[in-house]
Backbone as CSV, one residue per row, in Angstrom:
resi,resn,N_x,N_y,N_z,CA_x,CA_y,CA_z,C_x,C_y,C_z
1,MET,-13.926,6.509,10.049,-13.737,7.500,9.508,-14.610,8.605,10.572
2,ASP,-14.004,9.948,10.594,-14.918,10.676,10.968,-15.864,11.244,10.489
3,ARG,-16.832,11.807,11.307,-17.856,12.722,11.228,-18.481,13.520,11.698
4,VAL,-18.512,14.919,11.114,-18.525,16.434,11.643,-20.107,16.373,11.593
5,PHE,-20.826,17.202,12.801,-22.186,17.883,12.882,-21.617,19.010,13.526
6,GLY,-22.499,19.804,12.549,-22.379,21.487,13.209,-23.784,21.728,12.862
7,LEU,-24.142,22.451,14.342,-24.586,23.658,14.309,-24.423,25.101,14.105
8,GLY,-25.358,25.353,13.381,-24.546,27.211,13.287,-25.000,28.405,13.932
9,GLY,-24.471,29.654,13.841,-24.162,30.129,14.293,-25.579,31.025,14.985
10,THR,-25.735,31.546,16.099,-26.847,32.462,16.547,-26.474,33.811,16.795
11,ALA,-27.655,34.739,17.831,-27.602,35.953,17.722,-26.059,36.528,17.983
12,ASP,-25.527,35.652,19.411,-24.554,35.899,19.151,-23.515,35.571,19.144
13,SER,-23.546,34.865,17.618,-22.659,34.470,16.928,-21.663,32.196,17.492
14,PHE,-22.643,32.064,18.553,-22.435,30.898,18.448,-22.492,29.616,18.035
15,GLU,-20.953,28.576,17.989,-20.937,28.252,17.323,-20.680,26.473,17.562
16,ARG,-21.540,24.783,16.996,-21.280,24.322,17.791,-20.717,23.528,17.034
17,GLU,-19.624,22.341,16.883,-18.894,21.098,15.963,-19.097,19.985,16.940
18,TYR,-20.039,18.857,15.943,-19.883,17.860,16.864,-18.707,16.915,16.386
19,ARG,-18.197,16.072,16.523,-17.505,15.206,15.763,-16.981,13.542,16.275
20,GLU,-17.664,12.411,15.399,-17.807,11.336,15.773,-16.069,10.852,15.638
21,ILE,-15.011,10.266,16.800,-14.280,9.794,16.060,-14.599,8.385,16.317
22,SER,-13.812,8.003,15.313,-13.536,5.860,14.837,-13.512,5.453,15.530
23,ASN,-13.243,5.810,16.958,-13.293,4.596,18.205,-14.750,4.777,18.241
24,LEU,-15.820,5.841,18.108,-17.071,5.619,18.662,-16.935,6.597,19.724
25,SER,-16.317,7.409,20.332,-16.308,8.500,21.000,-17.005,9.654,20.793
26,VAL,-17.780,10.554,21.142,-18.066,11.674,20.610,-17.158,13.016,21.303
27,ILE,-17.185,14.066,20.395,-17.206,15.449,20.951,-17.420,16.704,20.356
28,ALA,-17.394,17.176,21.496,-18.424,18.715,21.165,-17.057,19.726,21.084
29,TYR,-17.563,21.169,20.326,-16.757,21.947,20.861,-17.487,23.554,20.370
30,ALA,-17.894,23.874,21.730,-18.727,25.476,21.200,-17.888,26.464,21.221
31,GLU,-18.257,27.558,20.386,-17.489,28.307,20.454,-18.465,29.600,20.218
32,SER,-17.652,30.843,20.748,-18.126,32.362,20.965,-17.361,33.262,20.354
33,GLN,-17.920,34.358,20.171,-17.017,35.642,19.997,-15.538,35.642,21.280
34,ILE,-16.097,35.337,21.590,-14.796,35.734,23.585,-13.828,34.222,23.793
35,ARG,-14.602,32.920,23.586,-13.951,31.346,23.196,-14.386,30.619,23.066
36,GLY,-13.708,29.949,22.944,-13.819,27.542,22.528,-14.013,26.974,23.681
37,HIS,-14.500,26.531,23.527,-14.734,25.346,24.590,-14.838,23.488,24.031
38,LEU,-14.034,22.779,23.994,-14.322,21.156,24.001,-14.683,20.421,24.970
39,GLU,-15.268,19.767,24.895,-16.104,19.026,25.542,-16.373,17.611,25.441
40,ARG,-16.178,16.779,26.502,-15.370,15.030,26.053,-16.304,14.074,27.010
41,GLU,-17.164,15.180,28.036,-17.841,13.958,28.688,-19.009,13.765,27.650
42,THR,-19.504,12.096,27.819,-20.069,12.036,27.515,-21.580,12.102,27.698
43,THR,-21.546,12.221,28.779,-22.965,13.489,29.416,-23.460,14.557,29.029
44,SER,-22.064,15.554,28.797,-22.687,16.332,28.501,-22.803,16.189,26.854
45,VAL,-22.227,15.894,26.312,-22.037,15.503,24.537,-23.309,15.202,23.797
46,LEU,-23.879,14.071,24.625,-24.978,12.748,24.152,-26.249,14.285,24.119
47,PRO,-26.489,15.258,24.997,-28.116,15.983,24.665,-27.798,16.627,24.177
48,LEU,-26.681,17.219,23.388,-26.303,18.180,22.202,-26.211,17.689,21.249
49,LEU,-25.888,16.222,21.182,-25.669,15.212,20.107,-27.448,15.143,20.010
50,THR,-27.604,14.643,20.396,-29.558,14.464,20.304,-30.447,15.998,19.895
51,ALA,-30.208,17.188,20.404,-30.836,18.407,20.067,-30.180,18.758,18.035
52,TYR,-29.259,18.693,18.213,-28.243,18.799,16.967,-29.346,17.423,16.016
53,HIS,-29.459,16.647,15.605,-29.873,15.618,15.424,-32.078,15.579,15.167
54,GLN,-32.437,16.731,16.313,-33.699,16.516,16.429,-33.886,18.181,15.410
55,LEU,-32.695,19.243,15.170,-32.680,20.489,14.322,-32.651,20.208,13.215
56,GLN,-31.816,19.162,13.173,-31.794,18.123,11.342,-32.616,17.400,10.765
57,ALA,-33.817,17.079,11.948,-35.023,16.614,11.318,-35.968,17.229,11.079
58,GLU,-35.761,18.024,11.696,-37.105,19.991,11.491,-37.115,20.495,10.689
59,ALA,-35.612,20.899,10.087,-35.466,21.537,9.151,-35.640,22.244,7.630
60,LEU,-36.124,23.251,7.157,-36.326,22.955,5.940,-34.975,22.655,5.192
61,SER,-35.731,21.723,3.667,-34.348,21.958,3.393,-33.981,23.401,2.863
62,GLN,-32.734,23.063,1.567,-31.928,23.922,1.527,-32.721,25.263,0.650
63,ALA,-34.150,24.398,-0.197,-34.113,24.969,-1.199,-35.799,25.551,-0.689
64,ALA,-36.170,25.340,0.002,-37.675,25.739,0.798,-36.771,26.735,1.719
65,SER,-35.796,26.388,2.378,-35.353,27.793,3.428,-34.847,29.497,2.302
66,MET,-34.194,28.878,0.971,-34.113,29.904,0.466,-35.072,30.444,-0.591
67,ALA,-36.842,29.805,-0.264,-37.815,30.165,-0.665,-37.842,30.980,-0.148
68,MET,-38.337,30.541,1.521,-38.722,31.764,2.590,-37.516,32.631,2.602
69,ILE,-36.645,32.518,2.265,-35.994,34.290,2.454,-36.303,34.784,1.853
70,ASP,-36.217,34.548,0.451,-36.331,35.217,-1.098,-38.234,35.763,-0.886
71,GLU,-38.801,35.474,-0.136,-40.298,35.773,0.148,-40.328,36.623,1.674
72,ALA,-39.600,36.674,1.671,-39.455,37.076,3.633,-38.515,38.875,2.845
73,ARG,-38.095,38.627,2.049,-37.477,39.739,1.334,-38.066,40.476,0.734
74,LYS,-39.595,40.568,-0.391,-40.157,40.604,-0.978,-40.845,42.345,-0.115
75,GLY,-40.426,43.539,-0.704,-41.395,44.526,-0.059,-40.683,45.035,0.283
76,THR,-38.614,44.404,1.341,-38.225,45.056,1.574,-37.156,46.209,0.690
77,PRO,-36.859,47.233,0.894,-36.206,48.501,0.231,-34.938,47.753,0.763
C-alpha cells in the first residue's frame, strides 16, 4: 500500500509530496509556480521526509489551528 505525505504551500506556493512505495523505496515531489521536480535519490529524500515528520509532530491540531486563526482575525476589519 502506498502512503502519501504532503507538506503544504509557503509564500512562494511551494508544495512537496512524499510517497512511500510498497517496495519501501521513497520519492519526493516538489512543485513551485514554475516547475515540478521528482527526486528518487534516498540521500536527498530521507532528510526531507525527516523534516516532514518533525513538522507533523510539532503541528497544532486542526481544531487548535482554527482557534488560533479565529483569534488572529478578531479585530481585523
